[in-house]
C-alpha positions in Angstrom: 6.3 6.7 6.7 5.2 3.3 6.0 3.4 2.1 3.0 1.7 -1.1 2.5 1.5 -4.4 1.0 -0.2 -7.1 -0.5 -3.7 -7.1 -1.2 -4.8 -8.5 -4.3 -7.2 -10.7 -5.9 -5.9 -14.0 -4.6 -6.2 -15.1 -1.0 -2.7 -15.2 0.2 -2.2 -16.6 3.7 -5.3 -17.4 5.7 -6.1 -15.1 8.4 -8.8 -12.8 9.6 -8.2 -9.2 9.9 -10.8 -7.0 11.5 -11.9 -4.0 9.5 -11.6 -1.8 12.6 -8.0 -2.8 12.9 -7.1 -1.8 9.4 -8.9 1.5 9.5 -7.5 2.3 12.9 -4.0 1.5 11.9 -4.4 3.4 8.8 -4.8 6.5 10.9 -1.6 5.7 12.8 1.6 5.9 10.7 3.6 4.5 13.6 1.6 1.4 13.8 1.7 0.2 10.4 0.5 1.6 7.2 2.1 4.9 6.7 4.5 7.1 8.6 6.4 10.3 8.2 9.2 10.4 5.7 12.8 10.0 6.8 15.2 12.6 5.8 18.2 12.3 3.4 16.7 9.4 1.4 18.0 8.6 -2.0 16.1 7.5 -5.1 16.2 3.9 -6.0 12.7 2.6 -6.8 12.0 1.2 -10.2 10.0 3.2 -12.7 8.7 0.8 -15.4 6.7 2.1 -18.3 3.0 2.4 -17.5 -0.1 3.3 -19.4 -0.9 6.8 -18.4 -3.9 7.5 -16.2 -5.3 11.1 -16.5 -3.9 13.1 -13.6 -6.3 13.5 -10.8 -8.8 11.0 -12.3 -9.7 9.0 -9.2 -12.2 6.8 -11.0 -9.7 5.8 -13.6 -7.1 5.1 -10.9 -9.3 2.9 -8.8 -10.4 1.0 -12.0 -6.7 -0.2 -12.2 -6.8 -1.8 -8.8 -7.2 -5.6 -8.9 -10.6 -6.7 -8.0 -11.4 -9.2 -5.2 -12.5 -12.7 -6.0 -16.2 -13.4 -6.5 -16.4 -15.1 -3.1 -14.7 -12.3 -1.2 -16.4 -9.7 1.0 -15.7 -6.1 0.0 -15.0 -3.7 2.8 -16.0 0.0 2.6 -12.9 2.3 2.7 -13.8 4.7 5.5 -13.0 8.4 5.0 -12.9 8.0 1.2 -15.3 8.8 -1.7 -16.1 5.3 -3.0 -12.5 4.4 -2.5 -11.0 7.5 -4.0 -9.1 10.0 -1.7 -8.1 13.6 -2.0 -4.9 14.7 -0.4 -6.8 15.7 2.8 -8.6 12.4 3.0 -5.4 10.5 2.5 -3.6 12.5 5.2 -6.5 12.0 7.6 -6.8 8.2 6.9 -3.1 7.2 6.5 -1.0 9.8 8.2 -3.0 10.8 11.3 -3.5 14.3 9.9 0.3 15.0 9.9 0.7 18.4 8.3 4.4 17.8 7.6 3.6 14.7 5.6 0.9 16.7 3.7 3.5 19.3 2.8 5.9 16.6 1.6 3.2 15.0 -0.6 2.4 18.4 -2.1 6.1 19.0 -2.9 6.2 15.6 -4.5 3.3 16.4 -6.8 0.6 14.2 -5.3 -2.6 14.2 -7.4 -5.0 11.5 -6.1 -5.2 8.2 -4.3 -7.5 5.1 -4.6 -7.9 2.1 -2.4 -9.7 -1.3 -2.3 -10.1 -3.5 0.7 -11.7 -6.9 1.1 -11.8 -10.1 3.2 -11.5 -13.5 1.5 -13.4 -16.6 2.6 -10.4 -17.9 4.5 -10.6 -14.6 6.5 -7.5 -13.1 5.1 -7.9 -9.3 4.7 -6.2 -7.8 1.7 -5.8 -4.1 0.8 -4.4 -2.2 -2.1 -3.7 1.4 -2.3 -2.5 3.5 -5.3 -1.0 7.0 -5.0 -0.7 9.0 -8.2 1.8 11.8 -8.6 2.3 14.4 -11.3 5.7 13.0 -12.3 7.5 9.7 -11.9 10.1 11.5 -9.9 7.5 12.3 -7.2 6.4 8.7 -6.9 10.0 7.6 -6.8 10.7 10.0 -3.9 7.7 8.8 -2.0 8.4 5.1 -2.5 12.0 5.6 -1.5 11.0 7.5 1.7 8.4 4.8 2.6 10.8 1.9 2.1 13.3 3.8 4.2 10.8 4.3 6.9 10.0 0.6 7.1 13.7 -0.2 7.1 14.2 2.0 10.1 11.2 0.5 11.9 12.5 -1.8 14.6 9.2 -3.6 14.8 9.7 -5.1 11.4 10.9 -8.7 11.7 11.6 -9.5 8.1 12.3 -7.8 4.7 12.6 -9.1 1.2 12.9 -8.1 -2.5 9.6 -8.8 -4.3 10.2 -11.4 -6.9 9.5 -10.2 -10.5 9.1 -6.5 -9.6 12.2 -4.4 -9.9 12.7 -2.1 -7.0 9.7 -3.4 -5.0 10.3 -4.6 -1.4 8.3 -6.4 1.2 8.2 -5.8 5.0 6.9 -8.3 7.6 5.7 -7.7 11.1 5.3 -11.1 12.7 4.1 -10.0 16.1 0.4 -10.6 16.5 -2.0 -7.7 16.7 -5.0 -7.6 19.0 -6.9 -9.6 16.4 -4.3 -12.3 16.3 -2.9 -11.3 12.9 0.5 -10.7 11.3 1.0 -8.0 8.7 3.0 -7.9 5.5 3.5 -4.7 3.5 4.7 -4.5 -0.1 5.8 -1.3 -1.8 6.4 -0.7 -5.4 6.4 1.9 -8.1 5.0 2.0 -11.6 6.0 5.2 -13.4 4.1 8.0 -11.5 2.2 5.7 -9.2 3.1 4.3 -5.8 1.6 0.9 -5.1 1.1 -0.1 -1.5 -0.3 -3.5 -0.5 -1.2 -5.0 2.9 -2.0 -8.5 4.1 -3.3 -9.4 7.5 -3.1 -13.1 8.5 -2.8 -15.3 11.6 -0.7 -17.8 9.6 2.9 -17.8 8.3 3.9 -15.3 5.6 3.9 -16.5 2.0 6.4 -14.4 0.2 6.0 -16.3 -3.1 2.2 -15.6 -3.2 2.6 -12.1 -2.1 5.2 -11.3 -4.7 3.0 -12.9 -7.4 0.1 -10.7 -6.4 2.2 -7.5 -6.5 3.5 -8.5 -9.9 -0.1 -8.9 -11.1 -1.0 -5.4 -9.8 2.1 -3.9 -11.4 1.2 -5.6 -14.7 -2.3 -4.2 -14.4 -0.8 -0.7 -14.3 1.2 -1.4 -17.4 4.5 -2.0 -15.6 
């Protein structure tokens, strides 16, 4: 149900995030990246014009993800093929193998996913994931469901509209994880692509910087 946040080129808030944590949580929708979709959701995510990426072209999709700074340390995305994920790989990594979520993604027209993860020199871990759907309506349905799932998650301690990106929202979980990090998740839509960004930091959240990074990723997709 949940989809993620910030993770872009610029280091946002300082903070170390263990790779094991990110990968582990990515396999547990309840704990923070993705989760099952709520029922009776209504469409509402923005669908700006985007430069089309060939359907199912994972290499072309991952090429659109912002690259880490030259000083950052790239992290291998476990369970993927060089950062590209098929439906089964995505379900295994992000939804704990949930067959119900797999069926929903199929119904929405899921085509392929791509992801980049890295750690900046200030030890802030950032992660960006793109999910491509056949039509914008499928991405809209997925984004709406994910945002609804985060809204319903009582562990979230803050929410906000992402400045400069219509329909995008951010979700904060200020409680520290076992590595001493807080997590922010931003979710947006660009035509037929769902953008999920995560940020793990031991410091205070920086909504302004997070929003700027999401806006840059959306712009990179032509939104």
